[in-house]
C-alpha positions in Angstrom: 77.1 12.1 -112.6 74.1 12.8 -111.2 71.9 13.5 -114.0 69.1 15.6 -111.5 71.1 18.2 -111.5 71.3 19.5 -115.2 68.8 22.3 -116.1 69.3 23.4 -119.6 71.3 26.4 -118.2 73.5 23.8 -116.5 74.0 21.4 -119.1 75.0 25.0 -121.7 77.3 25.9 -118.5 79.4 22.6 -118.0 79.6 21.2 -121.3 79.3 23.7 -124.0 80.5 27.4 -122.9 84.1 26.4 -122.2 84.2 25.8 -126.0 82.8 29.3 -126.6 85.4 32.6 -127.9 85.9 34.4 -124.5 84.5 37.5 -126.4 81.1 35.6 -127.4 80.3 34.4 -123.8 81.6 37.8 -122.5 78.4 39.0 -124.2 76.3 36.2 -125.6 73.1 38.4 -126.3 75.4 40.5 -128.7 77.3 37.1 -130.7 73.7 35.6 -130.7 72.5 39.1 -132.9 75.3 39.2 -135.0 75.8 38.1 -138.4 78.9 36.2 -138.1 78.7 35.9 -142.1 77.9 39.4 -143.4 79.1 38.6 -146.8 77.3 35.5 -147.4 80.5 33.6 -148.2 78.9 30.0 -149.3 81.9 27.9 -147.9 80.4 28.6 -144.5 77.0 27.2 -145.4 78.7 24.7 -146.8 80.1 23.7 -143.3 77.0 23.9 -142.1 75.2 21.4 -144.7 78.1 18.8 -143.8 77.8 18.5 -140.5 74.4 17.8 -140.8 75.5 15.2 -143.2 77.5 14.0 -140.7 75.2 13.7 -138.2 73.0 11.7 -140.1 75.5 9.2 -141.0 76.7 8.7 -137.6 73.9 9.6 -135.2 71.9 6.2 -135.7 75.2 4.1 -134.5 75.9 6.7 -131.6 71.8 6.3 -130.5 72.0 2.6 -130.7 69.6 2.5 -133.2 71.2 1.7 -136.8 68.0 1.1 -138.5 66.9 5.3 -137.3 66.7 6.8 -140.6 67.7 10.4 -140.5 67.0 11.6 -144.2 66.2 15.2 -143.6 62.5 14.8 -144.1 59.8 16.2 -141.2 59.1 12.8 -139.9 63.2 12.1 -139.2 63.4 14.9 -136.7 60.0 13.3 -135.1 61.9 9.9 -134.8 65.0 12.0 -133.8 63.1 13.7 -131.0 61.7 10.0 -130.1 65.1 9.0 -129.3 66.2 11.2 -126.6 65.5 9.5 -123.5 67.4 10.2 -120.3 69.0 6.9 -120.3 71.2 7.8 -123.8 71.6 11.7 -122.5 73.7 10.4 -119.3 75.4 7.8 -121.1 76.7 10.6 -123.4 77.8 12.9 -120.5 80.8 10.8 -119.5 84.3 12.1 -121.7 85.3 9.0 -124.0 88.9 10.4 -123.3 90.1 12.6 -120.3 91.2 15.6 -123.8 87.9 15.1 -125.5 84.4 16.4 -125.0 81.8 14.4 -124.1 79.7 12.3 -126.6 76.8 14.8 -125.4 78.8 17.9 -127.0 79.4 16.3 -130.5 75.5 15.0 -130.5 74.2 18.3 -129.5 76.1 20.6 -132.1 76.0 18.6 -134.9 71.9 17.8 -134.6 71.1 20.9 -133.6 72.6 21.8 -137.3 71.0 18.5 -138.7 67.1 20.0 -137.6 68.1 23.1 -139.0 69.3 22.0 -142.6 65.4 20.4 -142.1 63.9 23.1 -142.2 66.1 24.6 -144.5 65.3 22.0 -147.1 61.7 21.1 -146.4 60.4 24.8 -145.6 62.6 27.4 -147.2 64.4 28.3 -144.0 67.7 30.8 -144.5 70.5 30.3 -142.3 71.6 33.1 -140.3 75.2 32.1 -139.3 76.4 32.8 -135.6 79.7 32.3 -133.7 80.4 29.5 -133.0 78.5 28.0 -135.6 76.3 25.7 -133.5 74.3 29.0 -132.4 73.4 29.4 -135.7 69.5 30.1 -136.2 67.2 29.3 -139.3 64.7 32.2 -140.3 61.6 30.6 -141.3 58.8 33.1 -143.0 55.3 31.6 -142.5 52.0 32.3 -142.2 53.1 32.8 -138.6 55.3 35.8 -139.3 58.9 35.8 -139.6 60.8 33.8 -136.8 64.6 33.2 -135.8 64.7 29.6 -134.6 67.4 29.1 -132.1 67.7 24.8 -132.6 70.6 24.6 -130.5 68.4 26.2 -127.6 65.8 23.3 -128.7 68.5 20.4 -128.0 69.4 21.9 -124.3 66.2 22.1 -123.4 64.8 19.0 -124.7 67.9 17.1 -122.8 67.6 19.0 -119.7 65.8 16.8 -116.7 62.6 19.1 -117.2 62.1 17.8 -120.6 64.0 14.7 -121.2 61.9 11.8 -122.3 58.9 13.6 -123.4 59.9 14.2 -126.9 59.7 17.9 -126.5 62.2 18.8 -129.9 59.4 17.3 -131.9 56.8 19.7 -130.1 58.6 22.5 -131.0 59.7 21.5 -134.4 56.1 21.3 -135.3 55.2 23.6 -133.3 57.3 26.1 -134.7 57.5 24.6 -138.0 55.2 22.4 -139.4 52.1 24.2 -138.1 53.5 27.6 -139.6 54.4 26.5 -143.3 51.3 24.1 -143.4 49.1 24.6 -146.3 45.6 24.0 -144.9 44.1 24.4 -148.3 45.2 21.1 -149.2 43.0 19.8 -146.8 39.6 18.1 -147.8 36.6 20.1 -146.9 34.3 18.1 -144.5 31.2 20.2 -144.7 30.1 23.7 -146.0 31.5 26.1 -143.3 28.2 27.5 -142.3 26.9 24.2 -141.0 25.8 24.8 -137.4 26.3 21.8 -135.4 24.5 22.3 -131.7 26.0 21.6 -128.3 26.3 18.3 -126.8 24.9 18.9 -123.4 25.4 15.5 -121.8 29.0 14.6 -123.0 29.9 10.4 -123.2 32.3 8.8 -125.9 29.0 6.8 -127.2 26.8 10.4 -127.1 29.3 12.1 -129.1 30.0 9.4 -131.5 26.0 9.7 -132.2 25.9 12.7 -132.4 28.5 13.2 -134.8 26.9 10.4 -136.8 23.6 12.3 -136.7 25.3 16.1 -137.4 28.1 15.2 -139.4 27.8 12.0 -141.0 30.4 13.1 -143.7 33.2 12.7 -140.9 32.9 8.8 -141.1 35.1 8.2 -137.6 37.2 10.4 -134.5 40.8 8.5 -135.6 42.6 6.1 -134.0 44.5 8.8 -132.0 41.6 10.1 -130.6 41.9 9.7 -126.2 40.0 5.9 -125.8 36.7 6.0 -124.2 38.0 5.8 -120.9 40.5 8.9 -120.8 37.5 10.9 -122.7 35.2 9.9 -119.7 37.8 10.7 -117.4 38.2 14.2 -118.3 34.8 15.3 -117.3 33.6 17.6 -120.0 30.1 19.7 -118.6 29.3 20.0 -122.2 30.9 20.1 -126.2 30.6 22.6 -128.7 31.7 22.3 -132.7 33.2 24.7 -134.6 34.0 24.1 -138.6 37.0 26.0 -139.2 38.8 26.7 -142.3 36.1 26.8 -144.7 35.1 23.4 -143.4 38.3 21.7 -143.6 38.4 20.9 -140.1 36.1 20.4 -137.2 37.0 21.9 -133.6 35.5 20.0 -130.9 36.2 22.4 -127.3 34.5 22.3 -124.0 35.1 22.6 -120.2 36.0 19.9 -118.5 37.0 19.1 -114.6 40.7 20.9 -114.7 40.3 23.3 -117.8 39.5 23.5 -121.2 40.0 20.9 -123.9 40.2 21.3 -127.5 40.4 18.8 -130.1 40.8 19.1 -134.1 39.6 16.4 -136.4 40.3 16.8 -140.4 38.0 14.2 -142.6 40.4 11.7 -141.6 39.7 12.3 -137.8 41.8 12.9 -135.0 44.7 15.5 -135.5 45.3 17.1 -132.5 44.4 18.6 -128.8 44.9 21.4 -126.7 44.1 22.1 -123.1 44.6 24.9 -120.9 43.8 25.9 -117.0 41.0 27.5 -116.6 38.4 28.4 -113.9 35.1 27.1 -114.4 33.0 30.5 -113.9 33.0 32.2 -116.1 32.9 29.9 -118.9 35.2 29.8 -122.2 34.9 31.6 -125.4 36.3 30.2 -128.4 36.4 32.7 -131.4 37.9 33.2 -135.4 40.0 36.2 -136.4 41.3 36.0 -139.9 43.5 32.9 -139.8 43.9 33.2 -136.1 41.6 30.9 -133.5 41.7 33.2 -130.2 40.9 30.5 -126.7 39.4 33.1 -123.7 40.0 31.5 -120.5 39.6 32.9 -116.9 42.4 31.8 -114.8 42.0 33.1 -110.9 39.6 35.9 -111.9 41.5 37.0 -114.7 41.1 36.5 -118.5 43.5 35.3 -120.2 44.0 35.0 -124.4 45.6 32.0 -126.2 46.0 32.5 -129.7 47.0 30.1 -132.5 46.5 29.5 -136.2 42.9 28.1 -137.1 44.7 24.8 -138.1 46.4 24.2 -134.5 49.2 25.1 -131.8 
């Protein structure tokens, strides 16, 4: 079976659509918006929990990773995402018997409910039951607002040709669950928020290190996961600016590189995450803070574009 043909839509149409009730398949938009448990029947919610528990017990063997710990923690979602390789996906495409669905179907259906259960357990999410059950969403209220998370579709995208091997299930979990529910008040203060750090006009890894030591000695290290000196120099920065965020709890480094704008977030322990936005060389990008939002304004083909996120990251 040629794996190169599998977009998320192709995976759905070939392997999952045949399992849907005809009325749901006839109007998927309506089915995905309709509450399938308006009375709040606890037995239906229990079915979701049981399916997630079955996945946690059986998935490690199915993945060929018997030591994989699926303990309903946030970290377990990241471990699971790292195991979703193209090689494994392609092995799951063949049905075990003529009258049985391929293992891919079982893993995705139960895996979606497992990830949803992690959100419910760890972040106070609420199941929004849909028909069929694996289309159920999780409503998550956070500092970013309220969102209904369609976990089943995260799985389809993560296993598509465009995304498989890239850990995108973990990326979505982090972006839509962990970052919005993160409590930044728990972060220790690096320095007073009114401290101003000067621009680094000549950018090299060694000069950055000296700059931070001179102007922010409280930050003892850039951290183990900060880009290597070679990778950092390849980015081709013209300059770097520094901005203390969240009452001095995080430091944002940002500057224009050879291909666009790079941002790096650091807490007291060093590097936390990064982001990159393609941008024209001129006009220069602008970074501004509005309440708990960070806004990055860049120019693309002469047109302004704004990227907005919570100040503690994407």
